[in-house]
Backbone bond lengths (Angstrom), bond angles and torsions (degrees), N, CA, C in turn:
res aa  C-N    CA-C-N  psi(-1)  N-CA   C-N-CA  omega(-1)  CA-C   N-CA-C  phi
1 M - - - 1.462 - - 1.521 110.34 -
2 S 1.307 115.61 145.81 1.457 120.71 -179.16 1.516 110.82 -77.45
3 T 1.328 115.89 143.94 1.468 120.73 176.38 1.511 111.38 -99.50
4 A 1.327 117.26 7.67 1.457 120.96 -178.83 1.522 110.23 -65.03
5 E 1.335 115.05 148.09 1.442 119.23 179.45 1.521 110.38 -67.17
6 P 1.330 117.15 146.17 1.464 119.31 -179.20 1.520 111.91 -66.68
7 R 1.314 116.39 154.44 1.459 123.17 178.19 1.517 108.11 -119.90
8 Y 1.317 115.96 148.99 1.453 120.73 -173.91 1.521 110.63 -127.62
9 C 1.331 115.05 148.39 1.455 122.02 -179.46 1.526 110.33 -56.21
10 Y 1.338 116.65 134.11 1.464 118.99 -177.64 1.523 112.10 -71.19
11 R 1.345 117.11 -17.17 1.464 120.56 177.48 1.524 112.18 -99.73
12 H 1.334 117.13 -20.33 1.465 122.54 178.09 1.536 107.80 -132.86
13 P 1.307 118.10 84.44 1.476 121.65 -172.70 1.522 114.53 -60.28
14 D 1.341 118.20 -14.39 1.461 120.22 -178.97 1.520 112.49 -89.12
15 R 1.330 117.89 -2.44 1.450 121.41 -175.64 1.524 111.21 -107.96
16 E 1.330 115.15 115.03 1.461 120.20 176.77 1.525 109.19 -72.98
17 T 1.323 117.41 144.39 1.455 120.48 -177.98 1.514 111.66 -152.13
18 G 1.311 115.90 155.58 1.458 121.85 172.45 1.508 112.31 -111.00
19 L 1.346 116.53 6.21 1.457 121.76 -178.36 1.514 111.13 -91.95
20 S 1.324 115.53 153.07 1.455 121.68 175.08 1.512 109.18 -144.31
21 C 1.299 116.34 148.44 1.458 121.89 176.24 1.529 109.11 -67.44
22 S 1.316 116.88 132.38 1.457 120.34 -179.25 1.523 112.17 -72.57
23 E 1.337 118.13 -12.56 1.461 121.72 178.32 1.528 111.71 -89.93
24 C 1.336 116.66 -50.97 1.465 119.33 -171.98 1.516 113.86 -112.59
25 G 1.332 118.50 -13.03 1.455 120.71 177.40 1.510 114.99 84.03
26 R 1.332 118.67 -1.68 1.461 119.73 -179.95 1.524 111.28 -70.47
27 P 1.332 118.13 141.00 1.470 120.70 178.02 1.524 110.99 -69.04
28 I 1.334 116.58 138.67 1.458 122.19 178.90 1.519 109.50 -138.69
29 C 1.321 116.72 149.62 1.461 121.31 178.37 1.527 109.03 -87.04
30 A 1.335 116.10 175.32 1.462 120.73 -177.12 1.521 111.53 -63.42
31 D 1.337 117.80 -34.09 1.458 120.65 -179.13 1.526 112.08 -67.95
32 C 1.322 117.24 -28.03 1.466 121.09 -177.47 1.526 112.23 -92.72
33 A 1.319 116.87 -15.65 1.462 120.56 -173.14 1.516 111.67 -80.21
34 T 1.312 115.68 141.09 1.457 122.71 167.88 1.517 106.36 -103.53
35 F 1.308 116.78 109.51 1.454 123.39 -171.27 1.521 110.15 -95.10
36 A 1.334 116.99 124.71 1.462 121.77 179.89 1.514 108.57 -155.64
37 P 1.342 117.69 159.47 1.465 120.43 179.32 1.517 114.07 -58.20
38 V 1.332 117.37 -23.14 1.462 119.16 -179.48 1.517 112.13 -81.18
39 G 1.298 118.14 -6.00 1.456 121.34 -179.48 1.504 111.62 135.88
40 I 1.311 115.94 -178.19 1.453 122.27 -179.84 1.517 108.29 -111.17
41 R 1.329 116.82 131.08 1.460 121.60 -176.32 1.525 110.60 -118.80
42 C 1.332 115.61 146.34 1.462 121.45 173.34 1.527 108.42 -81.47
43 P 1.336 118.52 168.35 1.468 119.89 -179.54 1.528 113.69 -58.11
44 D 1.331 117.80 -30.87 1.464 120.41 -179.27 1.517 112.70 -69.56
45 H 1.342 116.20 -25.32 1.456 119.35 -175.47 1.517 113.39 -113.42
46 A 1.309 118.76 -7.68 1.456 121.07 -179.62 1.527 110.49 -66.30
47 G 1.320 116.08 126.90 1.454 120.85 174.80 1.513 115.36 81.81
48 V 1.357 118.28 0.08 1.460 119.06 178.26 1.510 109.55 -101.09
49 R 1.291 117.77 152.18 1.454 121.49 179.29 1.523 110.79 -69.36
50 R 1.298 114.44 152.92 1.468 119.60 -177.10 1.523 111.42 -59.40
51 S 1.352 117.73 -37.44 1.461 120.43 -178.78 1.518 110.77 -64.84
52 T 1.348 116.43 -36.17 1.459 120.23 178.10 1.509 110.31 -72.50
53 A 1.362 115.02 -41.94 1.459 118.89 -177.69 1.516 111.47 -63.16
54 A 1.326 116.60 -30.88 1.465 119.42 -177.51 1.523 111.75 -64.92
55 R 1.349 116.59 -23.06 1.454 118.77 -178.77 1.527 112.41 -83.90
56 I 1.334 116.33 -12.30 1.460 119.59 178.56 1.515 107.84 -84.53
57 R 1.280 118.46 123.53 1.453 121.45 -177.00 1.529 109.78 -122.32
58 P 1.346 116.26 84.47 1.455 119.19 177.95 1.517 110.32 -71.82
59 R 1.294 114.59 166.84 1.464 118.72 -178.98 1.533 109.02 -60.73
60 P 1.331 118.01 141.27 1.461 120.19 -179.00 1.519 111.11 -67.68
61 V 1.318 116.44 149.74 1.451 121.01 177.03 1.518 108.23 -124.32
62 R 1.326 115.26 149.70 1.462 119.98 177.27 1.524 108.74 -88.56
63 R 1.308 115.66 123.36 1.454 119.70 -177.76 1.513 110.30 -83.84
64 A 1.319 114.98 128.43 1.455 119.33 -179.65 1.525 109.57 -69.62
65 P 1.336 118.58 136.84 1.458 120.29 179.50 1.517 110.93 -66.40
66 G 1.312 116.26 149.95 1.448 121.03 176.54 1.504 114.15 85.24
67 V 1.326 118.57 0.02 1.459 121.34 -179.69 1.519 109.02 -105.86
68 A 1.326 117.14 123.04 1.460 120.39 178.58 1.513 109.41 -77.90
69 L 1.322 116.78 130.51 1.453 121.34 -179.90 1.520 109.72 -100.52
70 A 1.317 115.94 157.18 1.460 120.52 179.62 1.523 109.24 -78.73
71 S 1.299 115.64 75.51 1.452 122.07 -173.09 1.526 112.40 -98.50
72 G 1.321 117.22 0.15 1.448 120.77 -175.46 1.512 112.44 90.92
73 R 1.326 117.86 -5.86 1.451 122.12 179.41 1.516 110.38 -99.25
74 A 1.323 116.43 143.90 1.462 121.90 178.96 1.525 108.23 -143.42
75 P 1.325 118.33 73.47 1.460 120.85 -174.18 1.519 114.16 -64.14
76 V 1.334 117.69 -33.31 1.461 119.49 179.93 1.525 110.16 -67.80
77 T 1.324 116.33 -43.84 1.461 120.18 177.73 1.523 110.57 -59.07
78 R 1.325 116.62 -45.11 1.467 119.96 179.44 1.523 111.22 -63.54
79 A 1.327 117.11 -41.40 1.463 120.77 -179.55 1.528 110.95 -63.96
80 L 1.327 116.66 -40.02 1.463 120.08 178.75 1.525 111.25 -65.37
81 I 1.329 116.52 -39.82 1.467 120.13 178.02 1.523 110.53 -63.86
82 V 1.327 116.66 -45.15 1.464 120.47 178.52 1.519 110.85 -61.00
83 A 1.334 117.31 -44.60 1.464 121.19 179.84 1.524 111.31 -60.29
84 N 1.328 116.71 -43.98 1.461 119.91 179.29 1.529 111.65 -63.14
85 I 1.324 116.31 -41.94 1.462 119.90 -178.85 1.530 110.93 -66.85
86 V 1.333 116.57 -44.37 1.468 120.52 179.41 1.524 110.72 -60.49
87 I 1.325 116.68 -46.25 1.465 120.38 -179.54 1.525 110.52 -64.51
88 Y 1.329 117.27 -38.04 1.466 119.72 177.41 1.528 110.52 -61.96
89 L 1.327 116.97 -43.60 1.460 120.32 179.80 1.531 111.25 -64.10
90 V 1.340 116.43 -36.51 1.468 119.68 177.13 1.527 110.14 -62.66
91 T 1.335 116.79 -44.53 1.464 119.69 -179.44 1.531 111.66 -68.85
92 V 1.320 117.39 -27.62 1.465 120.38 175.19 1.527 110.25 -69.01
93 V 1.341 115.68 -43.86 1.468 120.23 179.49 1.528 111.00 -64.55
94 Q 1.335 117.14 -38.44 1.465 121.38 -177.74 1.524 113.16 -78.65
95 S 1.313 117.50 -15.89 1.463 120.85 -175.03 1.526 111.88 -61.76
96 P 1.339 117.67 130.54 1.473 119.45 176.59 1.522 112.63 -71.60
97 V 1.331 117.53 -19.91 1.461 121.56 179.63 1.521 110.43 -78.76
98 G 1.324 116.10 -42.01 1.450 121.09 -179.89 1.512 111.88 86.77
99 G 1.337 115.46 158.89 1.450 120.30 179.18 1.519 111.83 103.01
100 L 1.323 115.78 145.10 1.459 121.50 -176.76 1.517 112.39 -65.20
101 N 1.326 117.13 -19.68 1.461 120.89 -177.04 1.527 112.89 -99.99
102 N 1.340 116.59 10.23 1.470 119.85 -176.01 1.525 111.41 -133.98
103 P 1.333 118.25 71.93 1.469 119.57 177.36 1.531 110.75 -68.71
104 G 1.298 115.18 156.84 1.467 120.12 179.26 1.516 109.41 176.83
105 G 1.311 116.82 -154.42 1.453 120.70 177.86 1.510 113.68 92.62
106 S 1.329 115.70 -173.49 1.468 121.48 -172.74 1.523 112.87 -65.33
107 L 1.331 118.01 -43.54 1.456 120.16 179.82 1.529 110.75 -61.75
108 Y 1.301 116.10 -42.83 1.468 121.07 -179.89 1.527 110.39 -60.17
109 V 1.314 116.75 -46.47 1.465 121.42 -178.04 1.529 110.93 -66.93
110 H 1.323 117.09 -39.12 1.462 120.43 -177.06 1.526 113.38 -77.44
111 W 1.319 118.03 -15.61 1.475 120.75 -176.41 1.525 114.47 -109.02
112 L 1.321 119.06 -17.94 1.463 119.40 -175.17 1.530 111.44 -67.59
113 L 1.331 115.43 160.18 1.460 122.26 -178.33 1.523 109.54 -93.76
114 Y 1.351 115.98 120.12 1.454 121.81 -179.15 1.526 107.42 -151.91
115 G 1.327 116.52 123.34 1.457 121.50 -171.49 1.514 115.97 -47.00
116 P 1.342 119.43 -56.43 1.471 120.04 -179.56 1.528 113.29 -59.98
117 F 1.343 117.82 -34.38 1.463 119.97 177.83 1.532 110.50 -69.72
118 V 1.316 116.92 -36.01 1.464 121.09 -179.49 1.515 110.80 -63.70
119 V 1.320 116.89 -49.04 1.461 120.87 -175.53 1.519 112.21 -68.91
120 H 1.333 117.47 -20.62 1.463 121.11 177.50 1.527 110.98 -94.83
121 G 1.308 116.75 44.30 1.470 121.75 173.58 1.507 115.12 92.24
122 G 1.318 118.04 6.38 1.460 119.87 -177.04 1.514 113.86 -100.98
123 W 1.324 116.60 42.53 1.475 119.40 -178.17 1.528 112.43 -66.89
124 Y 1.309 116.53 -22.42 1.466 119.99 176.39 1.524 111.55 -62.57
125 R 1.341 116.84 -20.38 1.460 121.20 -179.24 1.529 112.27 -64.45
126 L 1.326 117.59 -21.47 1.465 120.64 176.13 1.525 110.75 -60.55
127 V 1.335 116.24 -26.49 1.468 121.55 179.18 1.519 111.04 -100.89
128 T 1.322 117.28 -46.51 1.471 119.50 -173.20 1.522 113.04 -65.41
129 A 1.334 117.35 -30.19 1.466 119.73 -177.82 1.525 112.02 -62.64
130 M 1.339 117.46 -24.92 1.460 119.13 -178.71 1.527 112.61 -75.48
131 F 1.346 116.96 -3.89 1.468 120.46 176.84 1.532 111.79 -105.44
132 L 1.321 117.52 3.95 1.463 121.64 178.05 1.525 109.91 -106.06
133 H 1.332 116.20 152.98 1.459 121.19 176.71 1.521 109.48 -141.11
134 G 1.336 115.26 148.69 1.455 120.65 -170.44 1.511 115.95 -83.01
135 F 1.337 117.63 -25.05 1.461 120.66 -178.67 1.526 108.82 -163.96
136 L 1.308 116.42 173.83 1.457 121.32 -170.45 1.524 112.71 -61.68
137 L 1.339 118.23 -47.73 1.462 120.55 -179.89 1.525 111.48 -64.46
138 H 1.325 116.75 -30.62 1.472 121.41 178.95 1.526 110.43 -60.10
139 I 1.318 116.67 -52.33 1.465 119.29 -179.42 1.525 111.02 -71.66
140 L 1.331 117.61 -33.18 1.462 120.09 179.73 1.526 110.78 -62.33
141 F 1.320 117.51 -50.11 1.456 121.07 -179.75 1.533 111.38 -62.60
142 N 1.344 116.07 -43.06 1.465 119.24 -178.09 1.524 111.95 -66.19
143 M 1.326 117.85 -40.50 1.451 119.76 -177.68 1.524 111.91 -72.62
144 V 1.329 117.67 -35.74 1.469 120.28 174.99 1.519 109.80 -63.74
145 A 1.339 116.39 -43.44 1.467 120.04 178.28 1.529 110.81 -63.71
146 L 1.335 116.44 -42.15 1.463 119.88 179.75 1.523 110.96 -61.87
147 W 1.315 117.64 -38.73 1.464 120.58 -179.95 1.527 111.62 -65.94
148 F 1.336 116.94 -49.93 1.454 119.94 -174.18 1.536 112.96 -75.58
149 I 1.328 116.76 -28.13 1.460 119.47 179.95 1.523 111.29 -94.16
150 G 1.332 116.08 -41.66 1.456 119.63 -176.29 1.508 113.98 -68.90
151 T 1.348 117.77 -33.78 1.465 120.22 -177.22 1.523 113.09 -59.32
152 P 1.342 120.24 -55.08 1.465 118.57 -179.76 1.515 113.33 -67.41
153 V 1.337 118.08 -32.94 1.465 119.65 -179.93 1.530 110.32 -69.70
154 E 1.336 116.95 -38.77 1.468 118.84 175.96 1.524 111.25 -63.79
155 Q 1.333 117.02 -40.01 1.457 120.46 177.52 1.531 110.84 -61.82
156 Y 1.300 116.01 -37.47 1.467 121.23 -177.83 1.524 111.17 -72.62
157 L 1.339 116.36 -45.55 1.459 120.38 -173.34 1.525 113.26 -86.85
158 G 1.321 117.48 -28.70 1.455 120.59 -170.11 1.516 109.87 94.54
159 H 1.318 116.08 161.68 1.459 121.53 -171.21 1.533 112.71 -64.55
160 T 1.336 117.17 -47.34 1.468 120.62 -174.31 1.516 111.20 -64.17
161 R 1.324 116.61 -48.15 1.460 119.12 -179.08 1.527 111.43 -67.21
162 F 1.326 117.06 -31.75 1.465 119.84 178.15 1.530 110.36 -66.40
163 V 1.323 117.70 -41.41 1.462 120.76 177.16 1.526 110.14 -59.09
164 G 1.342 116.32 -46.14 1.459 119.88 178.48 1.515 111.65 -60.53
165 L 1.332 116.28 -44.79 1.465 120.90 178.76 1.528 110.75 -58.71
166 Y 1.324 117.11 -47.69 1.463 121.23 -175.51 1.525 111.76 -61.88
167 F 1.309 117.11 -51.87 1.461 119.62 -173.59 1.523 112.55 -73.82
168 V 1.310 118.24 -37.02 1.465 119.59 178.62 1.525 110.36 -71.17
169 S 1.341 117.40 -37.21 1.467 119.82 173.90 1.524 110.54 -62.88
170 G 1.336 116.34 -39.12 1.458 120.15 176.48 1.516 112.25 -62.43
171 L 1.340 116.73 -39.89 1.462 120.77 175.52 1.521 111.07 -61.25
172 A 1.340 115.61 -45.41 1.457 119.98 178.75 1.526 110.74 -62.69
173 G 1.336 116.78 -37.44 1.455 120.46 176.70 1.520 112.09 -64.06
174 S 1.324 117.13 -40.94 1.463 120.59 177.51 1.521 111.16 -63.86
175 A 1.332 116.20 -40.45 1.467 119.83 177.08 1.519 110.80 -62.43
176 G 1.331 116.60 -42.29 1.457 120.14 178.29 1.511 112.61 -64.73
177 A 1.332 116.95 -37.96 1.464 120.99 178.49 1.523 110.89 -64.58
178 L 1.325 116.87 -42.90 1.465 120.79 177.87 1.517 111.14 -66.99
179 L 1.317 116.65 -36.99 1.459 120.39 179.29 1.524 110.46 -63.55
180 Q 1.320 116.52 -38.16 1.461 121.09 -179.86 1.527 112.13 -75.99
181 A 1.326 116.84 -50.45 1.473 120.62 -172.47 1.521 110.42 -147.04
182 P 1.334 118.32 79.19 1.472 120.50 -176.36 1.519 113.98 -66.49
183 L 1.337 118.04 -19.60 1.458 120.61 -177.40 1.524 112.45 -101.70
184 T 1.328 116.50 12.90 1.456 121.32 175.82 1.519 109.79 -110.85
185 P 1.335 119.46 119.99 1.474 120.75 177.51 1.523 110.28 -58.44
186 T 1.333 115.77 132.46 1.462 120.99 -175.18 1.520 110.47 -130.16
187 V 1.332 116.15 137.15 1.467 121.95 176.37 1.520 108.82 -140.75
188 G 1.332 115.65 161.10 1.455 119.65 173.41 1.515 114.20 126.86
189 A 1.335 114.97 154.37 1.470 122.36 179.64 1.518 112.52 -91.50
190 S 1.322 117.83 9.69 1.462 120.99 -173.32 1.519 112.75 -61.60
191 G 1.330 117.78 -37.33 1.458 119.85 179.91 1.515 111.83 -60.69
192 A 1.340 116.21 -45.81 1.460 120.23 178.32 1.521 111.27 -65.29
193 I 1.334 117.56 -38.10 1.462 121.33 -179.70 1.520 110.71 -67.70
194 F 1.328 117.34 -39.03 1.463 119.90 174.96 1.524 110.45 -64.06
195 G 1.337 117.15 -33.52 1.460 119.88 175.70 1.517 112.01 -63.21
196 I 1.343 116.48 -39.32 1.463 120.65 176.45 1.525 110.05 -65.28
197 L 1.338 116.98 -39.46 1.461 120.35 176.41 1.525 111.22 -61.51
198 G 1.341 116.23 -40.36 1.459 119.51 177.00 1.510 111.75 -62.99
199 A 1.338 116.65 -39.98 1.462 120.30 176.94 1.522 110.80 -65.05
200 M 1.335 117.53 -40.74 1.456 120.78 178.67 1.535 111.06 -63.03
201 M 1.322 116.83 -36.67 1.462 119.98 178.07 1.529 110.83 -62.31
202 I 1.337 116.84 -41.83 1.458 120.47 178.37 1.526 110.50 -66.65
203 I 1.334 117.27 -38.44 1.464 120.82 177.82 1.530 109.85 -61.68
204 E 1.321 116.92 -48.09 1.466 120.28 -180.00 1.519 111.52 -62.38
205 W 1.302 116.13 -36.74 1.471 120.23 177.25 1.518 110.82 -61.84
206 Q 1.332 116.79 -43.13 1.459 120.44 -179.83 1.525 112.26 -70.58
207 V 1.347 116.72 -34.46 1.463 119.76 -177.75 1.520 112.05 -79.76
208 T 1.340 116.72 -41.04 1.468 120.57 -173.86 1.519 113.72 -103.72
209 G 1.319 117.69 -17.33 1.458 120.40 -178.05 1.518 113.76 84.05
210 R 1.333 118.31 8.12 1.467 120.52 179.50 1.526 110.01 -141.83
211 L 1.332 115.04 149.18 1.454 120.28 -179.13 1.520 112.43 -85.72
212 A 1.325 117.15 -25.02 1.468 121.22 -174.65 1.520 110.95 -79.92
213 G 1.327 115.89 66.85 1.452 120.85 179.55 1.513 111.52 -113.83
214 Q 1.322 115.48 -159.80 1.458 121.57 -177.89 1.521 111.91 -61.59
215 A 1.332 117.06 -42.88 1.461 120.35 -178.46 1.519 111.17 -63.78
216 M 1.334 117.06 -43.34 1.460 120.15 178.50 1.524 110.88 -60.85
217 T 1.324 117.14 -39.73 1.465 120.71 177.86 1.522 110.74 -60.32
218 W 1.328 116.65 -46.44 1.466 120.31 178.77 1.527 111.31 -63.14
219 I 1.316 116.56 -40.13 1.466 120.25 -179.96 1.522 110.51 -61.92
220 V 1.316 116.69 -47.60 1.465 120.57 -178.92 1.524 110.95 -62.02
221 I 1.335 116.95 -46.08 1.466 120.55 -179.56 1.526 111.00 -60.52
222 N 1.313 116.58 -45.26 1.466 120.15 -177.73 1.524 112.29 -71.11
223 L 1.320 118.17 -32.05 1.464 119.78 176.12 1.524 110.41 -69.77
224 I 1.323 117.06 -37.65 1.470 119.93 175.72 1.528 110.05 -60.67
225 I 1.330 115.94 -44.25 1.466 119.87 177.38 1.522 110.80 -62.11
226 S 1.334 116.40 -40.22 1.465 121.05 -178.11 1.521 112.09 -60.49
227 F 1.334 116.24 -38.76 1.461 120.29 -178.11 1.527 112.85 -89.00
228 S 1.325 116.95 -8.95 1.469 120.14 -175.25 1.518 113.36 -91.83
229 F 1.323 118.16 -20.08 1.458 121.03 -175.81 1.524 110.10 -123.56
230 S 1.306 116.19 141.99 1.460 120.79 176.29 1.526 109.77 -75.06
231 G 1.295 115.82 157.88 1.453 120.51 178.04 1.514 114.55 84.69
232 I 1.342 117.51 2.30 1.464 121.24 177.87 1.524 109.10 -104.72
233 S 1.299 116.70 132.06 1.464 121.41 -178.54 1.529 110.05 -81.64
234 W 1.343 115.98 84.01 1.470 118.40 178.51 1.521 111.14 -65.39
235 G 1.330 116.84 -26.59 1.467 119.56 176.39 1.511 111.58 -64.16
236 G 1.341 115.87 -39.47 1.461 119.85 177.55 1.508 111.87 -66.79
237 H 1.334 116.70 -37.47 1.458 120.38 179.46 1.521 111.53 -66.47
238 I 1.327 116.71 -46.27 1.460 120.20 -179.21 1.532 110.68 -67.95
239 G 1.346 116.56 -40.07 1.459 119.65 178.20 1.517 111.73 -61.03
240 G 1.338 116.91 -44.62 1.461 120.34 178.45 1.510 112.04 -64.20
241 L 1.338 116.41 -40.72 1.468 120.89 179.27 1.528 111.07 -60.84
242 I 1.321 116.64 -47.76 1.467 120.26 179.14 1.524 110.64 -62.92
243 G 1.333 116.35 -42.92 1.460 120.02 179.47 1.511 111.98 -60.72
244 G 1.348 117.68 -43.59 1.460 121.07 179.86 1.516 112.44 -63.97
245 I 1.327 116.89 -40.41 1.472 120.68 178.84 1.525 110.41 -63.96
246 L 1.327 116.92 -44.60 1.464 120.62 -178.96 1.526 111.44 -65.32
247 V 1.335 116.52 -41.51 1.467 119.50 178.76 1.525 110.29 -63.07
248 M 1.319 117.07 -43.20 1.466 121.08 -178.67 1.524 111.15 -63.33
249 L 1.319 117.05 -41.26 1.462 120.43 177.61 1.534 110.61 -66.28
250 G 1.332 116.43 -33.95 1.461 119.82 177.17 1.520 112.60 -68.15
251 Y 1.342 117.07 -32.08 1.458 121.05 178.80 1.534 112.47 -68.55
252 A 1.314 117.82 -25.73 1.461 121.69 -169.75 1.525 112.28 -71.69
253 H 1.334 115.40 146.17 1.461 122.53 169.18 1.532 106.04 -99.88
254 W 1.318 116.82 110.29 1.465 119.67 -174.22 1.523 110.68 -89.15
255 R 1.324 114.58 121.43 1.458 121.47 177.42 1.517 109.24 -138.43
256 E 1.305 116.15 124.18 1.460 122.33 178.83 1.524 111.34 53.71
257 G 1.335 116.42 40.99 1.453 120.98 177.64 1.510 114.66 75.84
258 R 1.326 117.91 6.92 1.462 122.15 -177.51 1.523 109.43 -118.01
259 A 1.333 116.11 136.85 1.457 120.78 176.80 1.514 109.64 -86.63
260 Q 1.322 116.33 129.63 1.454 121.31 176.53 1.518 107.79 -123.51
261 Y 1.331 116.74 146.04 1.452 121.07 -174.40 1.528 109.97 -119.94
262 G 1.336 114.96 94.20 1.449 120.26 175.58 1.519 108.97 -104.96
263 Q 1.318 116.78 -139.91 1.458 120.72 176.80 1.526 109.70 -63.49
264 I 1.333 116.81 145.91 1.445 120.24 176.75 1.527 108.75 -63.21
265 A 1.321 115.78 133.44 1.456 121.16 -175.10 1.525 109.38 -120.86
266 V 1.327 115.51 -178.81 1.464 121.39 -177.71 1.533 112.03 -55.37
267 P 1.346 119.82 -45.23 1.470 118.65 178.92 1.534 112.93 -58.03
268 G 1.329 116.83 -36.38 1.452 119.67 178.63 1.513 112.02 -66.00
269 V 1.328 116.80 -43.07 1.465 120.77 178.22 1.526 110.30 -65.20
270 L 1.335 115.91 -42.82 1.466 119.39 178.08 1.520 111.28 -63.51
271 G 1.341 116.44 -36.98 1.458 119.75 177.40 1.517 111.66 -60.75
272 L 1.337 116.94 -43.99 1.464 120.75 177.28 1.526 110.74 -60.22
273 I 1.324 116.42 -44.75 1.467 120.91 -177.59 1.526 110.63 -64.98
274 V 1.324 116.42 -44.73 1.473 120.56 -177.70 1.524 111.49 -64.36
275 V 1.340 117.12 -45.72 1.464 120.05 -179.25 1.531 110.28 -66.42
276 A 1.328 116.98 -41.72 1.465 120.00 178.95 1.522 111.09 -64.23
277 A 1.346 116.49 -46.65 1.467 120.16 -179.84 1.524 111.00 -64.72
278 G 1.320 116.38 -40.37 1.457 119.75 178.47 1.517 111.68 -63.13
279 S 1.329 116.89 -38.54 1.461 120.86 178.83 1.524 111.13 -64.47
280 V 1.319 116.48 -44.51 1.463 120.18 178.65 1.523 110.55 -64.22
281 A 1.342 116.76 -39.87 1.468 120.75 179.79 1.524 110.77 -63.61
282 I 1.333 117.35 -43.57 1.469 120.93 177.62 1.521 110.34 -60.51
283 A 1.326 116.23 -44.17 1.464 119.99 178.93 1.525 110.66 -62.40
284 Y 1.318 117.04 -41.80 1.473 120.72 -179.08 1.527 111.56 -61.56
285 F 1.310 116.37 -50.57 1.457 119.64 -177.84 1.530 112.37 -66.46
286 R 1.323 116.83 -23.83 1.463 119.52 178.83 1.526 112.40 -79.97
287 V 1.318 118.34 -35.34 1.463 120.22 -172.40 1.529 113.64 -104.78
288 R 1.340 118.29 -5.89 1.467 119.11 -174.12 1.530 112.16 -61.91
289 G 1.320 118.13 -24.98 1.466 120.43 179.10 1.504 113.83 -71.52
290 Y 1.348 116.83 -10.65 1.466 119.83 179.75 1.521 111.68 -97.82
291 G 1.342 116.56 9.99 1.452 120.69 -179.15 1.534 112.00 -75.44
């Protein structure tokens, strides 16, 4: 947990927040923020052109250390994309079949998610499977989605909380995949990405006051696709989605019925632990019969 002093919305001094305007750096709460892929804006800068905004010079604020600002940068998202691509290329090189569309080999076999392998000491597969992909379009779609969805969510949550969201959602996705089909080998980052979508839905709900936003639209479309085609782990998608929603709710500081996102606190850490432990427990009870 960060020891940095809390920061409060410049328009609502009683509301702790971890958000900042990407133009001026002033702290703002969820009610004041304009949330978009290009960054988060305060009311003074929302909807104005950058050239106009540059002429507005609000009083400087001291940025608390350890708080990620909506600066347009998302290093964790980029690092995850690079890691997935590198691992995919390794599995392509190791594949006995050969070809960019046919990953395989020892790393692929040792990291994929498969119930009997999990129960025989392969619990690490709950995490490693989210870095494997079955074919070129699989990783292409997942990495494009991770870039466009993960970037604004990382800016909103900050780097540390985003890492927790990603990996715990991935764990929940692995548990869901095993719950659905423990005897089907499963790979992919989709569970973690659905968790990010679930977090984005909660963010939009807090900012706009309604759930039927852009994130909900993407969730519905992707769930329809998940159930419409064979070979897709809909259990992993639903598990990741539920995990992401629960983690996001755990991160929130609830005051007067409103969720506020300041420094990560004990409830947020406990939320990560509970969702992660619950995911492992679900996986255990599902695969223990294959021991």
